[in-house]
N, C-alpha and C positions, 0 to 999 in steps of 0.2 A: 325560588321565591314563592312558589305555590300560589295562594290566593292573590297575593299582591300583583303577580305577573298576569293574572287572568282578569284584572280589573277592566271593566268596560267604560268606566268614567274616572276621570282624575288619575290617570295612569301614573304620572310622575309623583303625585302626592302619595299614592298607594305604595309605590316602590320606596320612597323616602321614609314613610311611616314604618314600613316593614323593616327596612334597614336600621332605623333608629331603635325599633323595638328589640331586634335581635342583638344589636350592639349593646344596648343598655342592660339587657338580661345577661349577656356574657360578662360585662363589667361587674355587675352585682354578684352573680353566682361565682364567677371565676375568682374574684377578690375574696369572697366569702370562704371558698374552699381553701385558699392560701392562708387566710386568717385562722381557720380551724386547724390546719396543719401546723401553723406556727404556734398556736396555743398548746397543741399536743407536744411539740418539741420543747417548748418552754416549761411545760408542766413538770419536767424532771427537776427543775430548780424552783422551789417555792419562793426564792428570793427574786424571781423575775416578774413579780407583780407589776412593778412600774413599767417595764418593757411591754408586758401584755396589755396594760391599760392604754399605753401610748398607741399600740397597734390598733386597738379598738377605736380610739379617738380618730386616728387617721382614716380608718375605714368608713366612719360615719358619713362624711361628705360624699363619698362614692355611692353609698347606699341611698342617700337622700336624693341625689341628682338622678341616679338610675331609676329610682322609684317614680320620680316625677316624669321622666321621659317615657317610662313604661306606661304610666297612666294616660298621658296625652296620646302617645302613638297607638296604644291599644284602643282608646276611644275612637280615634280616627279610623283604625282598621274596622271596628264594628260598624261605624257610620257608613263606610264604603261597601261593606259586604252584606249588611242586613238591612233590607228596605224598611221592614216594620219590626220594631222590637218585640211585639207580641209573637212574632214567628219563632223567637228563641224558645218560647215555652212549648212549642209544638214540633220541635225538630230534634233530630239526633245531634246536630251541630249545637243547638242551644243547650242540650243536656251536657255535652262535653265542655262547652264554654262555662257552664255553671260549675262543673267540677274543677276546671282550671281556676276560676275565680275563688272558689272555696279554698283550694290549696294556697292560692296567692294571699288570701286574707290571713291564713295561718302563718305563712312566711313573714308577712308584714307585721303581724302581732309579735312574733318572736323577735323580729328586727327592732320593733319599737321598744320592747323590753331591753334589748341589748343597748339601744341608744340611750336609754334612761338610766340603766343600772350596770351595764357591762364593765365600764372602766372602774367604777367604784368597787364592784365585786372582785375584779381582777387585782386591784391594789390591796384589798383586804384579805382575800383568800388565795391569791396567786393565780396563775394561768389555769390550773386544774379546776378552779371554780367555774370556768367558762367553757371548758371543753364539751361537756355533755349538751349544753343548750346550743352551742355553735354547730355541733354535729347534727342535732335535731333540725336546725334551720337549713343546713345543707341537704339533709334527706328530704325535707318537704319541698325545697327548691327544685330538687331533681324530679320530684313528683309533678311539679308545675311544668317542667320541661317535657316530661313524658306525656302529660295531658295535652300539651301544645303539639307535640309530634303527632298524636292521634287526631287532634283537631284540624291540623293542616291537611290531613288526608280525607277530611270529611267536607262534603259540599255545604256551603252556607245556604240558609233558606232563601229562596227566590220568590219573586212575585208569582202568585197563582199556584204556589206549591200546596199540595194537600196536607192534611194532618199526619 
């Protein structure tokens, strides 16, 4: 549990927020990986556009709920671990956090594209029309997870910490 277990205040909230964050990330990225694999399997049949579109539509609520939970639990995590937001601009933790947020914004942007156009593109062009962008979303999501793994091993900025 890393930083969550080391919380000096609001321990139960820290553990719950971390659990929710990891669970939501797993739901989103895990489902996304299966969606991308399904698109690759369906791509052999261009007549499978409706099936591909249906899978994309079914995935959308998972992604939206997961994104909401990630936003709330991540905000709680930062609130518990960083006393002054300005410290994020002067610390290794803050730099890594910024990288994670950058990758997250890319994933969210690709996901937004999929939520608005994915089903339509799959119906019109078949599953193969979606494979490349879904794989791109998976790759960037893995980069978010990698950045998170490094972030968890980095001490958050604390009161009185120097630059």
